[in-house]
Phi, psi and omega in degrees: 000328178292332183285326175295320175293324172300317181298310174306318174306314182290324179294315181297322184288320180300308176299320177297310180298316180289326179294317177285331168302316187290344183292339180302149180307127179245205182299124177255129175217119179220130176279125181269316182218136176215086183237173186288336179282321183205157177234115181241131184213150176235153177211179173298350182260001178143190173249131181235133179227124171259114182266099183294324185294318181265353173072033179235154174248122182240151179210148172236132178218117182058040176079002177265133178252141176215164169202165176206164181282143177300324177301326188278354181273123181271334175147203188246147178242127180252132184228130181232127176205172177236142169230154182295141178245086180287331171301312181287336177292318177290325175288322177273356175117111185263129175216179195300331185290343184282353178285337182264131180307329179301328187245015178272134175295138179221163172250124178271118184251137173234133181220142176247124180231154171265136180251114183242162176288310182292316184269334187088238187262124179238106179297137177236349174203133179214131181218150181219156172215140182297132181241106181269145180215127179221151178300126184060013182230356174309326182289329179286323181290317180292323173295314177305311179297317183298315184298314175298330172288316181301316181285354181076017177276316184260132181277141167272091185301326179286316176300322174296314180297317177300318181290320177294320178293321176292319171302314180294312183298322181294314182284334175267343181073022184231151175261199175290135176279121174254000000 
């Protein structure tokens, strides 16, 4: 019986630790103003203002200001990728299986950018989430992730990115840039 409670304790500690880890800031996207005259939103990539009347988009990122005409916007680019999370790997425990990509902890990144003629690619949203993988335990981490998303503790960054892209496409009247 003590073994059973030990296993439950380890599972509870693991859930608690991942829940605390998930509290770190992730992709931020907030609509500030949404009127027929203008659409203003902020994200971890800056502050953006779409002026419908003048047909311009202005943004501020790290103190730098820029703007472009709405006619110069080709559309949106959606990028999803993974990169190794070596800090998380060493924090959660490094072992020989982590040398194989299949069992290496990664961060799943989702990024949305506006593609313009003069500026090229202008990121407007970026969000990421740790994906834990371990030999013989990936099923547990996947189950843990689903449970924490269901409880609202962990953000589903893929869903958040899709919803953000749909909102931006509808407000700008533009689709994806190919």
